[in-house]
C-alpha positions as a Python dict, from the first residue, in 0.01 Angstrom:
ca = {
    (1, 'X'): (0, 0, 0),
    (2, 'X'): (-92, 324, -171),
    (3, 'X'): (-97, 608, 84),
    (4, 'X'): (-289, 841, -145),
    (5, 'X'): (-596, 615, -179),
    (6, 'X'): (-848, 681, 95),
    (7, 'X'): (-1196, 562, 185),
    (8, 'X'): (-1460, 771, 10),
    (9, 'X'): (-1684, 739, 316),
    (10, 'X'): (-1460, 812, 616),
    (11, 'X'): (-1129, 922, 463),
    (12, 'X'): (-920, 645, 623),
    (13, 'X'): (-627, 504, 419),
    (14, 'X'): (-705, 190, 221),
    (15, 'X'): (-477, -114, 220),
    (16, 'X'): (-456, -201, -148),
    (17, 'X'): (-225, -356, -405),
    (18, 'X'): (-172, -251, -769),
    (19, 'X'): (-428, -521, -869),
    (20, 'X'): (-704, -408, -631),
    (21, 'X'): (-1026, -309, -806),
    (22, 'X'): (-1257, -282, -504),
    (23, 'X'): (-1191, -314, -132),
    (24, 'X'): (-1367, -266, 201),
    (25, 'X'): (-1248, 0, 445),
    (26, 'X'): (-1120, -165, 765),
    (27, 'X'): (-1237, 136, 969),
    (28, 'X'): (-1595, 196, 857),
    (29, 'X'): (-1672, -111, 643),
    (30, 'X'): (-1754, 87, 327),
    (31, 'X'): (-1703, -82, -11),
    (32, 'X'): (-1467, 138, -217),
    (33, 'X'): (-1418, 99, -591),
    (34, 'X'): (-1054, 186, -651),
    (35, 'X'): (-1112, 152, -1026),
    (36, 'X'): (-1414, 373, -1083),
    (37, 'X'): (-1425, 280, -1452),
    (38, 'X'): (-1504, -82, -1351),
    (39, 'X'): (-1763, 0, -1087),
    (40, 'X'): (-2081, -210, -1089),
    (41, 'X'): (-2347, -344, -853),
    (42, 'X'): (-2233, -611, -606),
    (43, 'X'): (-2460, -888, -478),
    (44, 'X'): (-2423, -1079, -152),
    (45, 'X'): (-2568, -1393, -2),
    (46, 'X'): (-2638, -1295, 358),
    (47, 'X'): (-2454, -1509, 614),
    (48, 'X'): (-2593, -1665, 928),
    (49, 'X'): (-2492, -1497, 1251),
    (50, 'X'): (-2264, -1670, 1502),
    (51, 'X'): (-2544, -1812, 1718),
    (52, 'X'): (-2729, -1958, 1421),
    (53, 'X'): (-2408, -2110, 1291),
    (54, 'X'): (-2323, -2274, 1624),
    (55, 'X'): (-2670, -2429, 1635),
    (56, 'X'): (-2611, -2577, 1289),
    (57, 'X'): (-2275, -2716, 1400),
    (58, 'X'): (-2432, -2870, 1711),
    (59, 'X'): (-2690, -3047, 1496),
    (60, 'X'): (-2415, -3172, 1265),
    (61, 'X'): (-2215, -3298, 1565),
    (62, 'X'): (-2516, -3494, 1692),
    (63, 'X'): (-2570, -3657, 1354),
    (64, 'X'): (-2202, -3752, 1323),
    (65, 'X'): (-2173, -3854, 1692),
    (66, 'X'): (-1916, -3580, 1755),
    (67, 'X'): (-2109, -3391, 2024),
    (68, 'X'): (-1824, -3383, 2276),
    (69, 'X'): (-1581, -3253, 2018),
    (70, 'X'): (-1782, -2962, 1884),
    (71, 'X'): (-1928, -2825, 2205),
    (72, 'X'): (-1972, -2447, 2225),
    (73, 'X'): (-1722, -2428, 2512),
    (74, 'X'): (-1452, -2576, 2286),
    (75, 'X'): (-1468, -2295, 2033),
    (76, 'X'): (-1147, -2096, 1995),
    (77, 'X'): (-1220, -1894, 1684),
    (78, 'X'): (-1504, -1839, 1441),
    (79, 'X'): (-1403, -1653, 1125),
    (80, 'X'): (-1630, -1538, 845),
    (81, 'X'): (-1495, -1468, 497),
    (82, 'X'): (-1696, -1337, 202),
    (83, 'X'): (-1538, -1450, -123),
    (84, 'X'): (-1614, -1254, -444),
    (85, 'X'): (-1718, -1455, -751),
    (86, 'X'): (-1831, -1397, -1106),
    (87, 'X'): (-2042, -1673, -1262),
    (88, 'X'): (-1978, -1697, -1635),
    (89, 'X'): (-2247, -1864, -1849),
    (90, 'X'): (-2096, -1987, -2178),
    (91, 'X'): (-2241, -2177, -2472),
    (92, 'X'): (-2054, -2271, -2790),
    (93, 'X'): (-2062, -2511, -3082),
    (94, 'X'): (-1767, -2658, -3271),
    (95, 'X'): (-1732, -2703, -3646),
    (96, 'X'): (-1493, -2994, -3691),
    (97, 'X'): (-1328, -3209, -3954),
    (98, 'X'): (-1048, -3460, -3944),
    (99, 'X'): (-867, -3760, -4089),
    (100, 'X'): (-841, -4060, -3864),
    (101, 'X'): (-641, -4380, -3900),
    (102, 'X'): (-853, -4661, -3759),
    (103, 'X'): (-706, -5000, -3661),
    (104, 'X'): (-903, -5320, -3727),
    (105, 'X'): (-805, -5663, -3601),
    (106, 'X'): (-915, -5955, -3817),
    (107, 'X'): (-878, -6326, -3750),
    (108, 'X'): (-908, -6639, -3966),
    (109, 'X'): (-902, -7004, -3873),
    (110, 'X'): (-652, -7218, -4063),
    (111, 'X'): (-530, -7575, -4032),
    (112, 'X'): (-243, -7444, -3821),
    (113, 'X'): (-480, -7257, -3587),
    (114, 'X'): (-618, -6907, -3569),
    (115, 'X'): (-424, -6636, -3753),
    (116, 'X'): (-484, -6268, -3666),
    (117, 'X'): (-359, -5951, -3827),
    (118, 'X'): (-421, -5575, -3811),
    (119, 'X'): (-548, -5361, -4097),
    (120, 'X'): (-590, -4984, -4112),
    (121, 'X'): (-849, -4759, -4271),
    (122, 'X'): (-818, -4385, -4331),
    (123, 'X'): (-1148, -4217, -4253),
    (124, 'X'): (-1260, -3857, -4304),
    (125, 'X'): (-1518, -3713, -4062),
    (126, 'X'): (-1679, -3372, -4031),
    (127, 'X'): (-1976, -3210, -3863),
    (128, 'X'): (-2090, -2968, -3594),
    (129, 'X'): (-2092, -3054, -3225),
    (130, 'X'): (-2299, -2874, -2965),
    (131, 'X'): (-2410, -2654, -2825),
    (132, 'X'): (-2190, -2723, -2524),
    (133, 'X'): (-2295, -2508, -2226),
    (134, 'X'): (-2139, -2455, -1885),
    (135, 'X'): (-2156, -2211, -1594),
    (136, 'X'): (-1805, -2146, -1465),
    (137, 'X'): (-1750, -1985, -1124),
    (138, 'X'): (-1454, -1749, -1135),
    (139, 'X'): (-1300, -1616, -813),
    (140, 'X'): (-1244, -1242, -839),
    (141, 'X'): (-961, -1254, -588),
    (142, 'X'): (-602, -1352, -665),
    (143, 'X'): (-451, -1636, -460),
    (144, 'X'): (-788, -1765, -338),
    (145, 'X'): (-826, -2069, -562),
    (146, 'X'): (-857, -2328, -279),
    (147, 'X'): (-1096, -2613, -207),
    (148, 'X'): (-1322, -2420, 31),
    (149, 'X'): (-1381, -2147, -227),
    (150, 'X'): (-1449, -2398, -505),
    (151, 'X'): (-1685, -2594, -280),
    (152, 'X'): (-1886, -2285, -184),
    (153, 'X'): (-1922, -2188, -552),
    (154, 'X'): (-2035, -2542, -639),
    (155, 'X'): (-2295, -2527, -361),
    (156, 'X'): (-2417, -2185, -480),
    (157, 'X'): (-2481, -2322, -829),
    (158, 'X'): (-2664, -2624, -686),
    (159, 'X'): (-2872, -2447, -420),
    (160, 'X'): (-2924, -2112, -593),
    (161, 'X'): (-2965, -1913, -268),
    (162, 'X'): (-3097, -1559, -287),
    (163, 'X'): (-2834, -1296, -360),
    (164, 'X'): (-2933, -934, -292),
    (165, 'X'): (-2766, -599, -364),
    (166, 'X'): (-2504, -527, -101),
    (167, 'X'): (-2641, -175, -60),
    (168, 'X'): (-2968, -315, 80),
    (169, 'X'): (-2825, -616, 268),
    (170, 'X'): (-2791, -432, 604),
    (171, 'X'): (-2472, -615, 693),
    (172, 'X'): (-2306, -551, 1027),
    (173, 'X'): (-1971, -374, 1040),
    (174, 'X'): (-1799, -700, 1140),
    (175, 'X'): (-1934, -870, 829),
    (176, 'X'): (-1821, -583, 606),
    (177, 'X'): (-1466, -614, 735),
    (178, 'X'): (-1449, -980, 627),
    (179, 'X'): (-1514, -912, 259),
    (180, 'X'): (-1217, -1002, 40),
    (181, 'X'): (-1114, -735, -206),
    (182, 'X'): (-1191, -774, -577),
    (183, 'X'): (-868, -806, -776),
    (184, 'X'): (-999, -925, -1112),
    (185, 'X'): (-1242, -733, -1332),
    (186, 'X'): (-1526, -887, -1529),
    (187, 'X'): (-1349, -865, -1866),
    (188, 'X'): (-1047, -1055, -1735),
    (189, 'X'): (-1246, -1338, -1576),
    (190, 'X'): (-1471, -1369, -1882),
    (191, 'X'): (-1165, -1418, -2105),
    (192, 'X'): (-1016, -1675, -1868),
    (193, 'X'): (-1348, -1863, -1842),
    (194, 'X'): (-1391, -1860, -2220),
    (195, 'X'): (-1046, -2013, -2270),
    (196, 'X'): (-1130, -2284, -2014),
    (197, 'X'): (-1464, -2357, -2180),
    (198, 'X'): (-1320, -2379, -2531),
    (199, 'X'): (-1037, -2606, -2411),
    (200, 'X'): (-1299, -2842, -2264),
    (201, 'X'): (-1502, -2824, -2586),
    (202, 'X'): (-1196, -2914, -2796),
    (203, 'X'): (-1119, -3213, -2572),
    (204, 'X'): (-1477, -3337, -2613),
    (205, 'X'): (-1471, -3290, -2991),
    (206, 'X'): (-1143, -3484, -3023),
    (207, 'X'): (-1321, -3783, -2866),
    (208, 'X'): (-1622, -3724, -3094),
    (209, 'X'): (-1395, -3737, -3401),
    (210, 'X'): (-1239, -4064, -3283),
    (211, 'X'): (-1575, -4224, -3200),
    (212, 'X'): (-1731, -4115, -3529),
    (213, 'X'): (-1441, -4251, -3734),
    (214, 'X'): (-1438, -4582, -3544),
    (215, 'X'): (-1817, -4607, -3582),
    (216, 'X'): (-1793, -4567, -3959),
    (217, 'X'): (-1532, -4843, -3986),
    (218, 'X'): (-1738, -5076, -3765),
    (219, 'X'): (-2025, -5042, -4015),
    (220, 'X'): (-1800, -5128, -4311),
    (221, 'X'): (-1565, -5391, -4168),
    (222, 'X'): (-1614, -5741, -4037),
    (223, 'X'): (-1317, -5710, -3803),
    (224, 'X'): (-1288, -5567, -3455),
    (225, 'X'): (-1194, -5200, -3419),
    (226, 'X'): (-909, -5180, -3165),
    (227, 'X'): (-825, -4809, -3167),
    (228, 'X'): (-755, -4503, -3377),
    (229, 'X'): (-509, -4218, -3432),
    (230, 'X'): (-608, -3871, -3548),
    (231, 'X'): (-375, -3778, -3833),
    (232, 'X'): (-517, -3431, -3893),
    (233, 'X'): (-797, -3229, -3736),
    (234, 'X'): (-952, -2885, -3747),
    (235, 'X'): (-1181, -2764, -3468),
    (236, 'X'): (-1336, -2418, -3496),
    (237, 'X'): (-1559, -2280, -3217),
    (238, 'X'): (-1873, -2113, -3354),
    (239, 'X'): (-2192, -1954, -3221),
    (240, 'X'): (-2028, -1852, -2894),
    (241, 'X'): (-2266, -1698, -2642),
    (242, 'X'): (-2133, -1563, -2313),
    (243, 'X'): (-2269, -1365, -2021),
    (244, 'X'): (-2151, -1286, -1671),
    (245, 'X'): (-2322, -1231, -1340),
    (246, 'X'): (-2255, -927, -1127),
    (247, 'X'): (-1993, -982, -855),
    (248, 'X'): (-2145, -1213, -591),
    (249, 'X'): (-2005, -1234, -236),
    (250, 'X'): (-2038, -1586, -93),
    (251, 'X'): (-1991, -1638, 283),
    (252, 'X'): (-1783, -1923, 426),
    (253, 'X'): (-1703, -1981, 794),
    (254, 'X'): (-1393, -2138, 946),
    (255, 'X'): (-1455, -2267, 1298),
    (256, 'X'): (-1155, -2362, 1512),
    (257, 'X'): (-1208, -2589, 1816),
    (258, 'X'): (-980, -2714, 2089),
    (259, 'X'): (-1018, -3077, 2194),
    (260, 'X'): (-783, -3327, 2353),
    (261, 'X'): (-496, -3081, 2359),
    (262, 'X'): (-514, -3010, 1986),
    (263, 'X'): (-689, -2772, 1750),
    (264, 'X'): (-917, -2888, 1473),
    (265, 'X'): (-1128, -2699, 1223),
    (266, 'X'): (-1445, -2702, 1019),
    (267, 'X'): (-1526, -2535, 691),
    (268, 'X'): (-1894, -2435, 692),
    (269, 'X'): (-2121, -2281, 430),
    (270, 'X'): (-2207, -1934, 554),
    (271, 'X'): (-2571, -1910, 444),
    (272, 'X'): (-2713, -2243, 565),
    (273, 'X'): (-2453, -2389, 803),
    (274, 'X'): (-2385, -2696, 589),
    (275, 'X'): (-2051, -2849, 693),
    (276, 'X'): (-1821, -2886, 392),
    (277, 'X'): (-1512, -3041, 552),
    (278, 'X'): (-1376, -3096, 901),
    (279, 'X'): (-1091, -3238, 1106),
    (280, 'X'): (-1177, -3507, 1360),
    (281, 'X'): (-963, -3601, 1659),
    (282, 'X'): (-815, -3948, 1655),
    (283, 'X'): (-1012, -4181, 1883),
    (284, 'X'): (-830, -4400, 2139),
    (285, 'X'): (-943, -4717, 1964),
    (286, 'X'): (-805, -4592, 1633),
    (287, 'X'): (-470, -4506, 1792),
    (288, 'X'): (-447, -4858, 1940),
    (289, 'X'): (-539, -5014, 1604),
    (290, 'X'): (-271, -4815, 1418),
    (291, 'X'): (-14, -4901, 1684),
    (292, 'X'): (-94, -5274, 1664),
    (293, 'X'): (-87, -5264, 1285),
    (294, 'X'): (256, -5100, 1296),
    (295, 'X'): (388, -5366, 1535),
    (296, 'X'): (246, -5650, 1326),
    (297, 'X'): (381, -5505, 998),
    (298, 'X'): (724, -5458, 1152),
    (299, 'X'): (727, -5806, 1307),
    (300, 'X'): (602, -5999, 1004),
    (301, 'X'): (817, -5822, 746),
    (302, 'X'): (1117, -5825, 980),
    (303, 'X'): (1075, -6201, 1031),
    (304, 'X'): (1054, -6263, 657),
    (305, 'X'): (1363, -6049, 605),
    (306, 'X'): (1557, -6259, 856),
    (307, 'X'): (1444, -6585, 696),
    (308, 'X'): (1553, -6470, 351),
    (309, 'X'): (1890, -6330, 463),
    (310, 'X'): (2088, -6647, 383),
    (311, 'X'): (1900, -6704, 56),
    (312, 'X'): (1879, -6360, -99),
    (313, 'X'): (2039, -6062, 74),
    (314, 'X'): (1879, -5807, -160),
    (315, 'X'): (1525, -5941, -105),
    (316, 'X'): (1593, -5950, 270),
    (317, 'X'): (1709, -5587, 270),
    (318, 'X'): (1404, -5484, 67),
    (319, 'X'): (1163, -5647, 313),
    (320, 'X'): (1345, -5491, 607),
    (321, 'X'): (1315, -5143, 453),
    (322, 'X'): (947, -5203, 368),
    (323, 'X'): (879, -5314, 726),
    (324, 'X'): (1047, -5001, 862),
    (325, 'X'): (842, -4775, 636),
    (326, 'X'): (515, -4950, 727),
    (327, 'X'): (594, -4935, 1096),
    (328, 'X'): (687, -4565, 1078),
    (329, 'X'): (367, -4476, 890),
    (330, 'X'): (140, -4666, 1131),
    (331, 'X'): (306, -4524, 1441),
    (332, 'X'): (285, -4175, 1296),
    (333, 'X'): (-90, -4221, 1247),
    (334, 'X'): (-123, -4359, 1600),
    (335, 'X'): (48, -4053, 1750),
    (336, 'X'): (-114, -3796, 1520),
    (337, 'X'): (-321, -3531, 1706),
    (338, 'X'): (-596, -3550, 1441),
    (339, 'X'): (-721, -3778, 1172),
    (340, 'X'): (-688, -3660, 813),
    (341, 'X'): (-937, -3403, 691),
    (342, 'X'): (-1281, -3542, 614),
    (343, 'X'): (-1481, -3403, 323),
    (344, 'X'): (-1856, -3443, 332),
    (345, 'X'): (-1979, -3670, 46),
    (346, 'X'): (-2163, -3391, -137),
    (347, 'X'): (-1838, -3201, -196),
    (348, 'X'): (-1600, -3484, -285),
    (349, 'X'): (-1644, -3426, -657),
    (350, 'X'): (-1486, -3081, -608),
    (351, 'X'): (-1165, -3259, -501),
    (352, 'X'): (-1086, -3384, -852),
    (353, 'X'): (-770, -3170, -864),
    (354, 'X'): (-728, -3091, -496),
    (355, 'X'): (-518, -3256, -227),
    (356, 'X'): (-679, -3349, 104),
    (357, 'X'): (-398, -3171, 288),
    (358, 'X'): (-510, -2839, 141),
    (359, 'X'): (-880, -2882, 221),
    (360, 'X'): (-896, -2698, 553),
    (361, 'X'): (-807, -2357, 418),
    (362, 'X'): (-995, -2043, 321),
}
């Protein structure tokens, strides 16, 4: 923390790091630009208030038959976070050329039967691919690259909700205090997004080179093309066009509920109350099912292990160990206070590189 940096509105000390570019005063809720040379307008998507959000959660609970779980009286904590994003719009083409070794399998019938062999052809390809365009959401906060943030950015791009200047948003002081500081400036995120975009473009063009080479050989040869290897390639990005949005604050709620002696949570979109992911308590029937499955797995595999003991000790030991693992896993699920996190279908595509265990985080 830098003691000499104070709020320009009330004079209170600001809690910042060396990377902080803009932060909100915890005393008066004023947005301070620590780096004045990077100052720009900030947009915000206004969040629902607590009452509106709870109504949305009640409706969700009714639809999912979870009314008893998500009752208002069960709420322990309701936390709003506004995550800063830049949205980088990038378009680029790629000038490419390459030499590709293409494999062709040919077969001929002889008196002794069918004889097959593989031939190769060296093919040169070149051309221009594109334009390839993408809008990449970039979090302007270090250490905030988690599922909930990615999901809220994905939803913003799909729904396109209205974002207004923060100076005219009339946010309450409590909302102001939940704004995450901006740690990354526009130039930095634009460079990162450009690298990501061009890496994706190169991966696409590599496949284009392979397909084009294989397609040429298919036109010339009577055999069957079975694959290819790029011997040499050159891919040069051209006609790059890039623009960035202003910083946009996107609201996400974390609701914590107590039920059945345990705590479980929901991740909710802050502007329309759409549930992104949630934890559901384990039902009694599910606990019984897991317990029975554990007993059956242990009994069956244990019985097979005993029967094989005199025939093959190693196979018997393997089945015994497998039965122990299966039994332990099933009993652990039966005694678990909650079922694994559940992601709503609309957001499952965001999980391509995420682990379920890290879903319920902000």
